[in-house]
C-alpha positions, 0 to 999 in steps of 0.5 A: 219466321213461323207465324201463329196467326192465320189470315183466314181467321176472322174472329180473332180478337185484338187482344189475341192479335197483340199477344200473337205479335208479342210472340213474333207474329208480324201478320198479327201486327199488320192486322192491328195496324190496318184496323186501327190506323184510320181512327188513330190518325183522325184522333190526332189530326182532329185535335191539333189540326197540323197534319204533319204533327199528327203524322209524327204523333201517329207514328210515335204511337205505333213505335211505342206499341212495338216497344211495349209489345212484350209487356202487353197483357190480355187483361187490358183491352187493346183499343183502350191500351192503344189510345192511352198511349196516344193520349199521353203523347197528346198531353205531352204535346199540349203541355209543350206547345201552344196549339195553333190553327185548330180549325182544319181548312175547308176545300173551296166549294167553288172548285167542285165541278158539278153539272147538276146544280141541285147536287152542287147546292146540296154539296155547298150546304153540306160544306157549310155545315161541316165548316161551322161544325169543325169550327165549333168543335175546335173552340171546345176546351181540350178535354171536352174535344177529346172526349167528343172525338173519341165518342162520336167519331171513334165509337168509344163508350164513356167507360172506355174514354174514362179508362183512356184519359184516366178520369172517373166515369161521371167526369167523362159523362159530364165532359161529353154532356157539356161538349154536346151542349156547347157544340149545339149552342155554338152551331145555332149561334153561327148558323142563325145569320145565314139563310140556310137551314141547319138543324142542330140535331142533324148529325149528317154534317159529322159524316164529313169529319169521318171522311176527311179528304186530307192525306191519310198516312200510307206507310206503316210503322216500322219496327225499330 
């Protein structure tokens, strides 16, 4: 099969890659998949907590991308188009199944083998921050949680989020504002009973949310 995409071309846009794939360029699809697989997987696993179900929805999203490739138009930003597909899949799941155990498990800090006690202390505090933060995010109303994950973890602007979830820009900003407010209040409440210092404006705890130790999907979507 002839290919229209050069792997040496660094500046080609996602939209061009998708158009190339719709013309039969599998290398273009591989570039899109490698670029977006991590963020898309986290989008699911952060909201439903079930790793296997997240994997299933993740793979179904890519399957739908493959099936809809011929209808894709470059007037649609690829990232927005991709996450619209993911959003609709997630809505279908939420409507069909009551989510359980939305709080991801935290690795037992006692299993961490560190010779440096100070490093262990720092790790412990960071684990505690991460646990509290994940718990508070899990308690958010679903629409706020989705907006927060898209914004903070995946870097979507409020405008992009509004296009993905099909609500107004003002409604999206409101969701983000309330999500941030609710998380900060929850963290402050949960942390006040400990003797550790937690600044509610400190975003370092969020870093662990973007670098989960859970298994990432290792196999690509296969064309049907």
